[in-house]
N, C-alpha and C positions, 0 to 999 in steps of 0.2 A: 515358309509362309509368314507374311507380315501380320496378318490378323487371324486369330484362331477361329476356325469355322467348325460347324458340327455336321456329322454325317450319321445316318441310320442305316445299318446293314441288316437286311431282312432275309432270313432263311426259313427252312421248314423244320428240320430236326435240330434240336439243341446240340446234339453230338456233332453235327456237321460244322457248327460254328467253332467247335473246339478242334476237331480232327482235320478239317479241310480248310477252314478260314482263319485259324489261330494266327498263323504267320502274317496273313493279310491284315488282320485287326491290329497286330503289333506294328506293322509297317505304317498304317494310318496314324497311329498315335505318335510314332517317331517322326512323322511328317507334320505333326502339329494339330491334328484333328481331335475334337472331342467326339468320342465314338459311343453310340448306343447300338447294341445288338438285340435283335428280336427273333424269336422262334416260338414254336408251339409245344405246349405240354412238357415243360421242363420240370424235372424233379429238383429237390433242394440241392442234390449233389451236382446236377447239371448246371443249375444257376451259380453255385459256388465256383465251379470250374470255369465258367465263362467270365465271371467277375474277377477271378484270379488273373485273367489276362490283362486286367486294368481297365475294362470297359464297363459301362452301365448295361443292365439287362432288363428287357421287358418281355413278358410272355403275351401271346395272343392266341385266340382259338383258331384252329385250322384242322379240317378233315383232309388229309393228304391225298386220299384216293377217291377217284370218281367225282362227279358233279352233284351237288345238292344245293338247291336254291336257298334253303334255310341256313345251312352251315356256311355256305360261301358268302352269303350276305352278312352273317355274323363276322366272318373274317374281314370283309371289306370295311364294315363300320368300325370294328375294333382298330384296324390299321389307320383309318381316317382320324379317329379320336386321338390315337397315340401321336400321329404326325402333327396334328393341330396343336397338341400339348407341347411336344418337343420343339417344334418349329425349326427343323434342320435346314441347312443350306443344300444338302445333297441327300438323296435316298439311293441306295445301292441294293438291288434285289437279285436273288438267284434261285433257281429251280422254278417249276411251272407256276404253281399257285402264288408264291410270293411275288413273282414277276407280274402276273396278271393283276392280282388284287392290290399289290403294292403300287403298281403303276397307275391304276385307276384312283387309288386313294390320294396320291400326290396331287391330282388335279382338283381335289376338294380340300386341300390342306395348305393353302398358301403357295402352291406350285413351286416347290423346291426343285432343283435340278434332279433328274431321274436317269439312272443308268441301270440297264438290265444285263445280267450275265446268263446266257443260254447254255446250260450244262448238258443238254441232250434233248431229244425230241419226245421221249417218253413213249409208252406202248400205244398210246392213242394214234400216233402217226405211223405206227408200224403195222397195225392189224388191219385186215380186210374185212369186208362184210357190211351189210346195210346199216346196222346200228352203229358200228364203229365209224362209218363214213359220216353219219349224222353228228356223232360226238366230235369227230375231227373238225367238222364245219363250225360247230359251236365254239370249240377251243380256239380255232383259227380266228374267228371274229373277235373273241375276247382278247387274244394276243394283239390283234390289229388295233383295237381301241386303246389297249394299255400302252403299246409301243409308239403310238402317235405322239405322245408327249415326252418320249425319251430323247435325251441328248445324245447318248451312245447306246448301241446294242452290241454286246460283246459276245462273240462266238468262240467255241473251243475247237471247232474243226470246220473246214471249208464246205463239207457236205451239208451240215446243218444250216450254214449261212446261205448256201444256194437254195435250199428248200424255202427258207423264210423270204428270200428275195423274190423267188419265182412265184410264190403265192401272194406276193404283195403285202406281206405282213410287216416288212420293214423297208425303208428307203435305203438303197445302196450307199448313199452318202453318210448314213448313220452307222452302218455296219463296220465293225472292226473285229480283229481276231487276236487271241492269245493262245499260248501252248498249254491249255488245260488250267488246272488250279495250281499247278506247280507242286514240287515236293522239296522239302528241306533235305537235300542230298547228304548233308553232313551228319544227319541222324542215322544214316544207313551205312553200315560198314560192309565193304566188299570182302566176302570171305571165300576161302577155297571151297571147291565143290568136291565132295567125297564120291569119286567115280565107282566105288565098290557097292553103292546103293542106287536104287532107282525109285525115288519118291516124287510123284507129281503132286502139285498143290493148287487148289482153287480157293480163293478168298472172296466170298460174295454173300450178300443177303440171299436167302433161299427163295429165289424167284425163277420162274420158268425162263424169263427173258435174260437171265444171267447164264443160261446154257447148262443149268444143273442136270437136266434130263440127258443131254448129249454127253456130258462128262461121265455120268453113271454108265450109260450104254457103252461108251468108248472104253471105260475101265473093264467092263465084262469081256469085251473083245480082246483087249491087250492081255488081260490075265490068262486067257486061254492059251496064248503063245508064250507069254513071259510071266509065269505065276509068281515070280519074286517081286514084280512091280507092285508098288503101293500107291494108293490114291487117297490123298488127304483132302478134307473139306472143312473150311473154317468160315463161320458166319452165322448170324442170328436168323431165326424165323422172321416172318413178315406178315402183317395183317392184311396186305394187299390181296384183292381177288386173283391176282396173278401169282400168288405164292405157291411154291412147291411144297407139298405136304411134309412137315417135319417128321411125322410118323413113318413115312416111307424112308426118309433118310436114316432114322434110327434103326429101322428094320434091316436096311442094307448094310449098316455098320455091324449089326449082329451077325449078318451072313458073311461078313468079311469082304464084301465088294469094295466098299470105301471105308475110310476111317473118319468119322465125324467128330471133330474136336470142339464144336460149339463156337460161341462168340469169343473174340479175343480183343482185349483193350489195346494190346501191343502186338502187332503182327510180325515184328522183326525176328523173334526167335523162330517162328514158323518158316519165314522166308529163308533164313540161314540154314534151316534143317532140311530143306528140299533140294532136289537137283534141277527140276524143271517146273516153271510156273505156267499155269494154263488158265485162260479166260475165254470160254466159248460164247461170249455175250452176243445177243442179237443186235444191240445198239448201245452206244455210249457217247458222251460228250468227248471226253478223253479219259481213259480208264486209269485212275490213280494207282490201283494195285499193280498194274503192269509196270508203271514207272518205278514204284517201290521195289518190285522184284528186280528190275534192271539195275537199280541203284545198289542192290545187294550183290550184284554180279551173277544173276541167274538168267539162263536162256528162257525165252518165252514162246509159247504157242497161243495165238489168239485168232479171232475170226477176221475175215476180209470184209469188214463193214465200216461205215463211218465212225471215226473216233479211234476204234481199235487199230485199224490199218495204219494210222498216223504214228503209232508207237513202236512199230517194228520195222527194222530194215531186213527184208526178206533174205534168209540164208546167212545173214551176218550176225544179227542179234537174236534171231529166232525164226519161227515159221508162221505163215498165214494159212488158214484153212477155210473152206466154205462154211457159211453159217448154217445152223440147224442140220448138220450132217455128221452124225456120230461115227460113221464108217471113215469118212475123211479125217475126222479128228483122231480116231484110233490109228490111222495110217501115219499121221503126223507124229503121234506119240512114239510109234514103233521106229520111225525114221530117226527120232532123237535118241532112242535107246541104242540104236545101231551106230550112232555117231558120238558115243560118249567121249571119245578122244578130243572132240571139238567143243565140249561143254565149257571148259575154262576160257577158251578164246572167245566164244560167243558171249559169255558172261562179261568178260572184260570189255568187249565192244559195246555191250548194252549199257554198262556203267558209263562209258565215255559218251555215248549218245544221250543218256539222261543228264549228265553234267552239262553237255553242250546245248541242250534243247529245253529241258523241263525244270531247270533249277528254279525254286520258288522265288528267289530274289529277283531274277530276271522277269518272271511273270508279274510279280508285285510292282516292279518299276513300270511295266507297261500299263497295269491297271491304274496306278497313281497318275500316270501321264494323261490317261483318258479322263480321269476325274478332274484334273486341273483344266483340261480343255473344255469341259462341259459348260 
């Protein structure tokens, strides 16, 4: 770039800037951009970790779950003030509220170019019922208003793209697609699988929508037939109303149904220690943990839903099972147990698929090209 320009990257959780967007922020700086990253509720440790990447950091107030007129207006006005002060050339937002309120704020802050990354639909678009339909209508209208001013709307899977286009939330001419957030494949070492053990692993926040309940029920079924099988769970609790009770998880750990290992700053040792990775999620943009597991050379079982189905080559790198079906999940687990001679080959195929499709350098090149086109 001949002239140095500035970009603001707006996310929700500070940890996501570090864990999911760190390579993207570095790529922006390498491309010559002055970068400011924004998220909500950062601790001093979070702030230091983001700034260690070489970018500026600004905090802003955000209530991540549900709609609240008071807190959401605070988010909007805080973003508007920040953008008016920074005067960026480009604003890049990801996840629901940063996209909605960041997009609207750009329209009152000198109208910088705006790009939105849709990382998933969220449970509002998945749930049925009268109240959820009202909420879905409100969120849809907010999306539509926000994305009217977007130069590009970037999706991580074709299903989410189709939903937005069919609902009239985005013009097809603005919609583009990338292969998830990308994973730095080089950070993950493909290790041999110990076929003398049977350890399943799920890494996720403790949310019903991540399939925690189905994972636990499937573990009970499988243990009745294969008592030596172990079921590991890694991930933090969550303040969301959709959270799976951590008290239940700890009780099941005591009972020996699962082994709860808490939150992990580095998931690589857990991935290397398991034989099969499992993600029974109800919906995803494109699940990063599945790509990390494949990068480690592990077969995967995940659900046949948007996002998840895009990460598995059925029968070659893993298995797809119906969503919200603990029995089907248990049958998939037992199928994998009975095919342990194929684990290494499936893991190798998964690693090759990850390298070919989900490498973070490829994803970031695509994102940079969309930013330059804006």
